[in-house]
C-alpha positions as CSV (number, residue, x, y, z in Angstrom):
1,M,4.8,5.2,4.5
2,L,6.5,8.6,4.1
3,Y,5.9,10.3,0.8
4,D,7.7,13.3,-0.8
5,R,4.6,15.2,-1.6
6,D,6.3,17.6,-4.1
7,Y,7.9,14.8,-6.0
8,M,4.7,12.7,-6.1
9,S,2.5,15.6,-7.4
10,D,5.2,16.6,-9.9
11,N,5.4,13.1,-11.4
12,R,1.7,12.0,-11.3
13,G,-0.3,15.3,-11.8
14,G,-2.4,14.5,-8.7
15,R,-3.5,11.0,-9.6
16,P,-3.3,8.2,-7.0
17,P,-0.3,5.9,-7.1
18,F,-0.4,3.2,-9.7
19,A,0.1,0.6,-7.0
20,L,-3.3,1.6,-5.5
21,I,-4.9,1.7,-9.0
22,L,-3.6,-1.9,-9.5
23,I,-5.0,-3.0,-6.2
24,G,-8.4,-1.6,-7.3
25,V,-8.2,-3.5,-10.6
26,L,-7.4,-6.7,-8.8
27,V,-10.3,-6.3,-6.4
28,V,-12.8,-5.6,-9.3
29,C,-11.5,-8.6,-11.2
30,F,-12.0,-10.8,-8.0
31,L,-15.5,-9.6,-7.6
32,V,-16.3,-10.2,-11.3
33,Q,-14.6,-13.7,-11.1
34,S,-16.6,-14.5,-8.0
35,A,-19.9,-13.5,-9.6
36,F,-19.3,-15.6,-12.7
37,T,-18.2,-18.6,-10.5
38,F,-21.1,-18.4,-8.0
39,Y,-24.0,-17.2,-10.1
40,G,-23.0,-18.4,-13.5
41,N,-21.3,-21.6,-12.4
42,A,-18.4,-20.7,-14.8
43,A,-14.9,-22.2,-14.4
44,V,-13.1,-18.9,-14.9
45,S,-9.8,-20.2,-13.6
46,R,-9.9,-23.1,-16.0
47,H,-10.4,-20.8,-19.0
48,L,-8.2,-17.8,-18.1
49,G,-5.8,-19.4,-15.6
50,L,-2.3,-20.4,-16.8
51,T,-1.9,-24.0,-17.8
52,R,0.9,-25.8,-19.7
53,E,-1.7,-27.3,-22.1
54,G,-3.3,-23.9,-22.7
55,L,0.1,-22.2,-23.4
56,F,1.3,-25.0,-25.7
57,S,-2.0,-24.8,-27.6
58,G,-1.2,-21.2,-28.5
59,R,-3.2,-19.2,-25.9
60,V,-0.3,-17.0,-25.0
61,W,-2.7,-14.4,-23.5
62,L,-3.0,-16.7,-20.4
63,L,0.4,-15.3,-19.3
64,A,-1.4,-12.0,-18.8
65,T,-4.9,-13.0,-17.7
66,Y,-3.7,-15.3,-14.9
67,Q,-2.1,-12.4,-13.1
68,F,-5.5,-10.7,-12.6
69,L,-7.4,-13.7,-11.1
70,H,-7.2,-15.2,-7.6
71,Q,-8.6,-18.2,-5.7
72,T,-12.3,-18.0,-4.9
73,P,-14.5,-17.8,-2.9
74,W,-12.2,-16.8,0.1
75,P,-10.3,-13.6,-0.4
76,W,-7.1,-14.5,1.5
77,H,-5.0,-15.0,-1.6
78,L,-6.1,-11.6,-2.9
79,I,-5.6,-9.8,0.4
80,G,-2.0,-11.1,0.7
81,N,-1.1,-9.8,-2.7
82,C,-2.8,-6.5,-2.2
83,L,-0.9,-6.0,1.1
84,G,2.3,-6.6,-0.7
85,L,1.4,-4.1,-3.4
86,F,0.5,-1.5,-0.8
87,F,3.5,-1.8,1.5
88,I,6.2,-2.5,-1.1
89,G,4.7,-1.4,-4.4
90,T,3.8,2.2,-3.3
91,H,7.3,2.6,-1.7
92,L,9.1,1.5,-4.9
93,E,6.8,3.7,-7.0
94,E,7.5,6.7,-4.7
95,M,11.3,6.3,-5.2
96,Y,11.5,5.1,-8.8
97,G,8.2,5.9,-10.6
98,A,5.2,4.1,-12.0
99,R,7.0,2.8,-15.1
100,R,9.5,0.8,-13.1
101,L,6.8,-0.4,-10.7
102,L,4.7,-1.8,-13.6
103,S,7.8,-3.2,-15.3
104,L,8.7,-5.1,-12.2
105,H,5.2,-6.3,-11.4
106,F,4.1,-7.5,-14.8
107,G,7.7,-8.6,-15.9
108,G,7.8,-10.7,-12.8
109,G,4.4,-12.2,-13.5
110,L,5.5,-13.0,-17.1
111,A,8.8,-14.6,-15.9
112,G,7.0,-16.5,-13.2
113,G,4.4,-17.9,-15.6
114,L,7.1,-19.1,-18.0
115,L,9.2,-20.7,-15.3
116,H,6.1,-22.4,-13.9
117,V,5.4,-23.9,-17.2
118,V,9.0,-25.1,-17.7
119,I,9.2,-26.6,-14.2
120,G,5.9,-28.3,-14.9
121,L,7.7,-30.5,-17.5
122,L,9.4,-32.3,-14.6
123,P,8.1,-35.8,-13.7
124,A,5.1,-36.0,-11.4
125,H,4.2,-32.3,-11.8
126,Q,0.5,-31.8,-12.4
127,D,-0.8,-29.3,-14.9
128,I,-3.0,-27.3,-12.6
129,A,-4.4,-23.9,-13.6
130,V,-2.4,-21.1,-12.0
131,V,-4.0,-17.8,-10.9
132,G,-2.8,-14.8,-8.8
133,A,-0.5,-11.8,-8.8
134,S,1.9,-13.4,-6.4
135,A,4.8,-13.7,-8.9
136,G,4.6,-9.9,-9.6
137,V,4.4,-9.1,-5.9
138,L,7.4,-11.3,-5.1
139,S,9.2,-9.6,-7.9
140,L,8.7,-6.3,-6.1
141,L,9.8,-7.9,-2.9
142,A,13.0,-9.3,-4.5
143,A,13.8,-5.9,-6.1
144,Y,13.3,-4.0,-2.8
145,A,15.3,-6.6,-0.8
146,T,18.1,-6.5,-3.3
147,A,18.3,-2.7,-3.4
148,F,17.8,-2.3,0.4
149,P,18.9,-5.6,2.0
150,E,19.3,-4.1,5.5
151,K,15.9,-2.5,5.7
152,Q,13.5,-3.9,8.3
153,L,10.3,-5.4,6.8
154,T,7.3,-7.0,8.5
155,T,5.7,-10.2,7.1
156,F,2.9,-12.4,8.5
157,L,3.4,-16.1,9.2
158,Y,0.0,-17.5,9.9
159,F,-1.3,-14.0,10.9
160,I,1.7,-13.5,13.3
161,P,3.7,-10.4,12.4
162,V,7.4,-11.1,12.1
163,T,9.9,-8.2,11.5
164,L,13.2,-9.1,9.8
165,K,15.8,-7.5,7.5
166,A,14.6,-7.5,3.9
167,K,17.3,-9.9,2.8
168,W,16.3,-12.6,5.3
169,I,12.7,-12.4,4.2
170,L,13.8,-12.7,0.6
171,W,15.9,-15.7,1.4
172,F,13.0,-17.3,3.3
173,F,10.6,-16.9,0.3
174,T,13.3,-18.0,-2.1
175,A,13.9,-21.2,-0.1
176,L,10.2,-22.0,0.0
177,A,9.9,-21.4,-3.8
178,V,12.9,-23.6,-4.6
179,F,11.7,-26.5,-2.4
180,G,8.1,-26.2,-3.6
181,S,9.3,-26.2,-7.3
182,L,11.1,-29.4,-6.8
183,F,8.6,-31.0,-4.5
184,P,5.1,-29.5,-5.1
185,Y,2.7,-29.2,-2.2
186,D,-0.6,-27.5,-1.4
187,N,-1.4,-26.8,-5.1
188,V,0.8,-23.6,-4.9
189,A,2.6,-22.3,-8.0
190,H,6.0,-22.3,-6.4
191,G,7.7,-22.1,-9.9
192,A,5.8,-18.9,-10.6
193,H,7.0,-17.5,-7.3
194,L,10.6,-18.5,-8.0
195,G,10.4,-16.8,-11.5
196,G,9.1,-13.6,-10.0
197,I,11.8,-13.5,-7.4
198,A,14.5,-14.2,-10.1
199,F,13.2,-11.4,-12.3
200,G,13.1,-8.8,-9.5
201,F,16.7,-9.8,-8.4
202,L,18.1,-9.6,-11.9
203,Y,16.2,-6.3,-12.6
204,V,18.1,-4.6,-9.8
205,K,21.5,-6.3,-10.5
206,L,21.3,-5.2,-14.2
207,G,20.7,-1.6,-13.2
208,G,17.0,-1.4,-13.6
209,L,16.5,0.7,-10.5
210,S,19.6,2.8,-11.0
211,E,19.0,6.6,-10.7
212,F,22.4,7.4,-12.1
213,G,23.3,4.7,-14.5
214,G,20.4,4.7,-16.9
215,G,19.1,1.1,-16.3
216,I,19.1,-2.0,-18.4
217,G,18.1,-0.4,-21.7
218,S,21.0,2.1,-21.4
219,R,23.5,-0.8,-20.8
220,V,22.3,-2.7,-23.8
221,A,22.5,0.5,-25.9
222,D,26.0,1.3,-24.7
223,W,27.1,-2.3,-25.6
224,W,25.6,-2.0,-29.0
225,Q,27.2,1.4,-29.7
226,S,30.6,0.0,-28.7
227,F,30.1,-3.0,-30.9
228,R,29.2,-0.8,-33.9
229,S,31.9,1.8,-33.4
230,P,34.8,1.4,-35.9
231,V,38.3,0.8,-34.8
232,T,40.0,4.1,-34.1
233,K,42.8,4.8,-36.6
234,P,46.1,6.0,-35.4
235,Q,46.4,9.8,-35.6
236,R,49.3,11.5,-37.4
237,R,51.8,13.2,-35.2
238,T,51.4,17.0,-34.8
239,A,53.6,19.7,-33.6
240,P,53.8,20.1,-29.8
241,Q,52.3,23.6,-30.0
242,S,49.1,22.3,-31.8
243,R,48.8,19.4,-29.5
244,V,48.8,21.8,-26.5
245,R,46.1,23.9,-28.2
246,V,44.0,20.9,-29.0
247,E,44.2,19.4,-25.5
248,A,43.5,22.6,-23.7
249,A,39.8,22.7,-24.3
250,P,39.1,19.1,-23.1
251,R,41.2,19.7,-20.0
252,R,39.1,22.8,-19.2
253,E,35.9,20.8,-19.8
254,A,37.1,18.0,-17.5
255,A,37.9,20.5,-14.8
256,S,34.5,22.1,-15.1
257,E,32.8,18.7,-14.9
258,S,34.8,17.9,-11.8
259,D,33.8,21.2,-10.2
260,F,30.2,20.5,-11.0
261,I,30.3,17.0,-9.5
262,A,32.1,18.2,-6.4
263,R,29.8,21.2,-5.9
264,E,26.4,19.8,-6.9
265,V,26.5,16.0,-7.0
266,D,28.6,15.0,-4.0
267,P,26.2,16.6,-1.5
268,I,23.3,14.9,-3.1
269,L,25.0,11.5,-2.9
270,E,25.8,12.2,0.7
271,K,22.2,13.0,1.4
272,I,21.1,9.7,-0.2
273,A,23.6,7.8,1.9
274,Q,22.3,9.3,5.1
275,H,18.5,9.6,4.5
276,G,17.7,7.5,1.4
277,I,16.8,8.5,-2.2
278,Q,13.2,9.2,-1.2
279,S,14.5,12.3,0.7
280,L,15.6,14.1,-2.5
281,T,13.7,17.1,-3.8
282,P,12.6,17.4,-7.4
283,A,15.5,19.9,-8.1
284,E,18.0,17.5,-6.6
285,R,16.6,14.7,-8.8
286,Q,17.0,16.9,-11.8
287,T,20.6,17.6,-10.9
288,L,21.3,13.9,-10.7
289,E,19.8,13.4,-14.1
290,A,21.9,16.2,-15.5
291,A,25.0,14.5,-14.1
292,R,24.0,11.2,-15.5
293,Q,23.7,12.8,-19.0
294,K,27.1,14.4,-18.7
295,V,28.6,11.0,-17.8
296,N,26.9,9.3,-20.8
297,R,28.2,12.0,-23.2
298,R,31.8,11.2,-22.3
């Protein structure tokens, strides 16, 4: 992984990436879960894993707790999710920040849990306790593949490394999730995987990773503002001289904004097109943010 050291230190104050912190939390939870299971003979997954019966009985916290547990005693489930967090999560955090990383990961886990419960209502679907961070990790994968479909990624199929474009890997996991949701096999929560993938895809398509557009919240706010704005009343005619004087200032302001975009923003957009957004310096990111605010004020 290539990191912009100035940008990373400017945004985190020297702390490690949140993706690595989350990996550490998952490892600690796995060790505690293993200890309770082995030494205390406690059915941790049954009490804190996500089940349809548990959610319908009012234990809504299961939508959160299941994301921190994994299958025991073998650590392969945990290792797979931690590798996804390391290779994809740290890269997304580097480009878009910790807030969006956590929104994608836990939002995908929440969406995956809800979809798993809904799909579980289909005939012949057993109510088995679900554990794991896979829905959140697949949400990160879906977001990355949607934002950068032509990027090369390496995945492991039965410990054999396979390198493909990100979009094909996403299609592969989506097909598995759809098939497994309709025809369950191997006690895998395919519905949760599908929900995580859908969340990551929609997050990007709705502007959640947009550096320039302000994201999902900005779009909702813009829609609400336009809904609340009163209908503009027709203006009374004014003399040609006053109309020229009134329009002169907006024209000068528009010209200055055009000069600003051509002089400052266009080279930055060209740099993103050639080298990717991770190549920007903190000053260039601030310039993009200033341009975004100018556009929003129009």
